Every structure is written in C-alpha cells, then in structure tokens.
Backbone bond lengths (Angstrom), bond angles and torsions (degrees), N, CA, C in turn:
res aa  C-N    CA-C-N  psi(-1)  N-CA   C-N-CA  omega(-1)  CA-C   N-CA-C  phi
1 M - - - 1.412 - - 1.552 108.60 -
2 I 1.348 120.67 -32.02 1.436 119.99 -177.43 1.466 107.30 -65.98
3 L 1.408 119.00 -51.37 1.492 122.80 178.99 1.507 113.97 -50.77
4 L 1.406 114.20 -49.02 1.455 115.66 174.90 1.470 116.86 -56.01
5 I 1.313 119.43 -42.52 1.464 124.17 -178.07 1.542 106.60 -64.12
6 K 1.408 120.07 -41.66 1.418 120.80 -175.22 1.581 106.59 -69.83
7 K 1.256 124.53 -34.18 1.443 127.00 -177.43 1.500 106.30 -75.21
8 A 1.274 120.83 -45.81 1.464 117.69 -177.13 1.562 113.80 -73.62
9 T 1.228 116.97 145.94 1.525 117.70 173.89 1.535 111.53 -70.49
10 P 1.327 116.79 150.00 1.378 125.71 -179.60 1.576 112.56 -45.51
11 A 1.365 108.41 -49.29 1.509 114.88 -174.29 1.381 112.23 -63.49
12 C 1.410 119.60 -38.36 1.534 121.33 177.31 1.494 105.66 -67.21
13 F 1.286 118.32 -45.48 1.424 120.30 -175.24 1.587 109.34 -52.02
14 L 1.370 106.22 -54.33 1.575 114.28 -176.49 1.560 107.67 -56.20
15 E 1.281 118.51 -48.65 1.511 119.35 179.07 1.478 109.95 -51.63
16 R 1.337 116.80 -49.30 1.459 119.56 -175.80 1.499 111.69 -63.01
17 Y 1.308 113.44 -39.61 1.499 120.30 176.54 1.453 113.72 -59.59
18 R 1.277 116.26 -50.18 1.435 125.51 174.16 1.522 115.75 -54.69
19 E 1.312 108.83 -45.84 1.599 110.47 178.08 1.568 108.57 -59.83
20 R 1.318 115.30 -42.56 1.421 117.68 -176.71 1.399 113.83 -68.06
21 E 1.437 124.07 -31.34 1.335 124.49 173.26 1.547 111.25 -69.00
22 R 1.441 113.19 -37.76 1.484 115.46 -178.19 1.554 108.90 -63.73
23 E 1.378 113.87 -35.75 1.584 118.55 -178.72 1.541 106.89 -65.59
24 R 1.380 111.93 -44.75 1.556 112.05 -178.49 1.459 108.85 -65.39
25 L 1.267 124.76 -37.55 1.511 120.78 179.26 1.515 114.94 -62.62
26 C 1.426 110.71 -42.45 1.291 117.50 179.61 1.625 113.56 -59.44
27 Q 1.380 114.59 -41.12 1.422 119.99 176.52 1.349 114.28 -72.36
28 I 1.143 124.63 -30.67 1.602 126.02 163.19 1.389 114.31 -62.16
29 I 1.262 124.60 -39.90 1.410 130.12 -176.00 1.636 104.18 -69.05
30 Q 1.347 113.22 -52.54 1.468 121.88 -179.68 1.612 106.74 -56.79
31 L 1.298 119.69 -46.90 1.503 120.66 176.46 1.559 111.96 -56.48
32 R 1.342 114.59 -46.90 1.429 115.70 179.16 1.474 117.82 -60.59
33 I 1.377 112.16 -38.36 1.546 120.79 -179.97 1.461 105.03 -68.03
34 N 1.383 123.80 -42.32 1.305 124.92 -175.59 1.544 111.08 -68.21
35 E 1.374 117.52 -34.63 1.434 119.69 174.17 1.481 113.90 -62.92
36 R 1.425 117.41 -41.59 1.404 122.48 177.01 1.566 109.43 -59.05
37 I 1.278 114.72 -49.20 1.474 118.34 178.31 1.484 114.34 -54.64
38 L 1.290 114.05 -44.37 1.514 121.09 -170.21 1.546 101.91 -69.22
39 K 1.434 121.04 -42.10 1.489 124.01 -179.39 1.541 105.05 -66.78
40 K 1.245 125.48 -41.27 1.453 121.37 179.98 1.583 109.97 -64.33
41 E 1.277 114.77 -44.00 1.513 120.20 171.59 1.537 116.37 -50.16
42 A 1.472 112.75 -45.74 1.299 121.70 -175.10 1.595 113.23 -69.57
43 E 1.322 114.47 -28.73 1.429 123.10 -178.19 1.480 112.36 -74.02
44 K 1.334 116.99 -25.96 1.482 123.00 -179.34 1.406 115.21 -62.86
C-alpha cells in the first residue's frame, strides 16, 4: 500500500479514495432501504 501511495499523485489518490467512500455510502443507503422494505413486507 505504501509504495502505491508514493507512486500515485496525491490528487489521483484522493479521487480514488472519494470514489470508494461514495461507493460505501451508496451501499449503506441501499442496505437501509432494503431493511425498510423487508420490515414492511414482514408487517403485512
């Protein structure tokens, strides 16, 4: 990991990091939505 960070420019590294964070946030949001849907289905 350290070698890759040194080779990559900070800007590129930040962009990749932000993309990963966005993907994580999207996954968390999708999981929460799925949980709500499952709860509604279970209540019926």
